[in-house]
N, C-alpha and C positions, 0 to 999 in steps of 0.2 A: 504494500500500500504506500503510495508516494506521500511525501511530506505535505504537499499542497492539497492533497485530497483527504487528508486526515486532520481534523481540527480538535484540539483538546480544550475543553472548558472546565474551569474549576468553580464550583458553586459552594459557597460556605453558608450554611444555615445560620439563622440568628441564634445568639447564645440563649440557652434556656435560663430559667430562673436561677437566682444565686444559689449555689450549693449543688446544682446539677452539672453533669458533664455536658460539654458542648458537642454537637454532632460533628462527626468527621467530615472532611471535604469529600465531595462527590466528583469523580472524574468521568466525563462523558466522552466516549470514543464513537464517532459517527462518520462513516464514509461520505465524502462530498459536502460536508458541512462548510468547509472553507469557501467553496464556490458559491453556495447559496447565501452566505452571510458576508460576502467580500466587502460590500460597501459599509456594512455595519462595523466590520473590523477596522476599516479606515478611521472611523471615528474613535473606536476603542484604543487605537494606537496613536492618538493625537500627541501624546507626550513624547513618543519616539520621533514623530515629525518635528516637534519643537527642538529636541536634542540634536537631531541631524542638521536642522537649519542653523542652529547656533554654532555647531561645529564648523559648517561651511563658511559662515561669516568670520569666525575666529581664525580659521586657516588662511582665508583670503588676505587678511590684513595683519596677521602676526608677523613680526620681524620684517616689516617693509620700511623703506626709507621715508616715503612721503605719506604712508598710511592711506586713509580714506580719500585723500586728495587725488589719488590715482583715478578714482571714479569720475572726477571732474576734468582731469587733464585730457583724457582721450576725446570726449565730445567737444571740448573747447578747441583743441588743435584742429580737429576735423571741421569744426564750424569756421575757423579762420581760413582753411584751405578752400572749402566750398564757397565761402563768401568771395574770395579773390577770383576763383575760376568762373563761377556761375553769375556772381553779382557784378564784379568789376569788368571782367573780360567778355563774358557772353551777354551781359546786360539783360538778364532774365527778370521777369516781373516778381516783385516781392509782396504782392497783394496788399498794398497800402501800409506796410510796416517796414522798419529797417530790415535789410536782407539778412543780416546776422541773426536777428530775432527769429525770422522765419525758419532759418536753417537750424538754430538751436532747438526750436520747438519741434522740429521734425526729428532731431537727434534723440530726444528723450524717449519716445516710444520705440524708436528703432533699436537703441542700445538696450532697452528693456527686453525686447524680442530676441536680439542676437545673444545677449548674455545668458538668458535662460536656455536657449538652444545649445550654446557652446558648453555651458557648465553641465547640463543634463546629459549630454551625449556620452560623457565619460564617467558619469556618476556611478553607474552600476558596476563597471569594471573596477573602479577604485574602491568599491565596497564589497569586493568578492568574499572577503573573510566573513563579513557579517551575513551575507546572503547564504553562505554554505553552512551556517551553524544553527540558525534559529528561524522559526516561521514568523512572518509578518507580511502584510500586503506590500509587494515590491514596488508598487506605484508610489509609495511614500518617498523612496529615495530620489527619483528625478524631480518629484514635486517639491521636495525640500530645497532644492537648488534655486528655486524661484525666489526665495527669501533674500538671497544675496543680491539678485538683480533688483528687487524692490528696494533694498537698502541703498544701492547705487542711485536708483531713480529718485529717491527722496532727497539725496544730496544735490542732484542735478536740478531738481525742481526748485530748491532754494536759490540756486544760481539763476534760473530762469526768472524767478520773481524779482531778483535784484536787477537783471537786465531790463525788465519791464519798467521798473522805477527809473532806471538810468535813461532810457529812451522815451520816457513819458507815455508808455502804452498802458492805459488804465484798463483793469479787468472789468468785465461786464457780468450780467447774470448768467451768462453761458458757463462761467467757471464752476457753477454748482453742478454741472453735468460731467465734471472731470473725473470723479471717482468711478462712475460706470464705464467711462472710456479706458481708465487704467485697468479695470477688471477685464475689459474686452481685450486689451493688449496682452494681459497675462494668459487669457484663454487662447488667444491666437498663437502664443508661444508654446503653450503646453502640448497642443495637439502634435505639431511636428517634433517637439522634444521627446514625447513618449515613443513616437515611431522610430526616431533616430536612435534613441537609447536601446530599444529592443534590437534593432538591426546591428548596432555596434557590439552587442554581446556575441552575436553569431558571426558577424563579419568585421574583424578588428580593423580593417583598412578604412572603415567609415570615419575613423578619427582624422584621417587626412582629407576626407571629402568635406567635412563640416567647415573648416576655415575657408575653403574656396567658396562654398555656398554663401557663407556670411559676407565675404568680400564682394562677391558677385551681386548679392541682394542689396548691398548698400548703394550700388550705382543704378540698379533697375527700379528701386523704390524711390518715391518722391521725398527724399531726405534733403538733398542739396537744391531741390527745385520744387515748384508747385505742380501738382498733378493737372492743374488747369491748362498747362502748355501742351498736354497730350491732345492730338487731334480728336475731334468729336467722334469720328467713326471708329476710333480705337479706344476711347476712354472707358467705355463700359467693360470691354474685355481686359483692359489693363487692370481693372479692379479685381480680377481673379487672384491677383496678389493680395492676400489678406491684410498685409501691412498697409496697403494704400488707404483703405477705409479707416484704419486706426490712426494713421498720421493726419489725414484730412480732418477727422473728427477732433483730434487733439488740437490742431491749429485753430479750428473753428471755436473751440472752447476758450483758449487762452489768449488769442491774438485779436480777435474781432477784425476790424478793418474790412477788407474786401474778401476775407476768407469765407468760403462757402462750401457746403457739403453737396456733392453730386449724388442725389438721391438714389437713382438706379444702381450706380456703382457701389454706394455704401451698402445697399441691400445685398448686392452680390458678394461683397467682402464679408458681410455677416454670415451668409450662407457658406462661404468657403471656410470661414473660421469653424463653423459648426461641423462641416464635413471632415476637416482635418482633425478636430478634437475627437469625433467619433472613430475615425480611422485609427488614430494614434492609440486610443484606449483599447479598441478592439484588437489590434495587432499585439499590443503589449500584453493584454490578458491572455491571448491565445498562445503566446510563446513564453509566458512567465514561468510555467512549470518546469521548463528546461534550463532556466538560468543557472541553478545550482550545479548542474552537470557540466554546462559549458564553461563556467567560470572556474 
């Protein structure tokens, strides 16, 4: 009987009246219980999720020279490069706000997406000792890596608010819709992350593919430019990239100005996010029982 198909639960009865012996623990062995109660187990192991998330954050910033500032340096330097190339040389539209503001607003959801994807892709392999020893829903491991990206995102969000004050860009009521869009960005990241994590367990050369995909995605996504420059006949299909809707929505929330959401494209991006999330979870769950053997 495989480890994933056997689930052991311990149920302790309430202590009897004072002076009586307490009832012994009851161990229930039932085939297939883990599969039926998988999602309930995710909640039951929420403390493990918190421990793994804190471990990832601590490892990322422990014994670093500039510490958490590294999370700000990457998008800031990229913002400068894209501002010079697309804003000063190509003279692309900035949607009524300073070009550097538009680029940085696109950087935040993109780096949230790319960090989750990159960190999750190797998370299962790096946790091989844990996977091979105890039972828990393996989905916890790649999901916990999202906390590191959210931590970086929060630091960059403070920088963005500072830039808004510097350039005199006043927030509007749209800012109230930012939390749902951040949640959408996380969901858009987790779907491909679960898929790539499972593939990397079986095919280790995927660790070389992910950096290329992230670098390629940076230039085909509307990070350094506005998606409004895409020709109308292609703009709907361009939104098959789930990050397009996330970035457009994020800019619409924080920048105001001429930033608009292309409705049909945003709906297509939402559908793509849902499709990738379902596909990632489905493939991860389907291959999860073999992780211990492959690792």
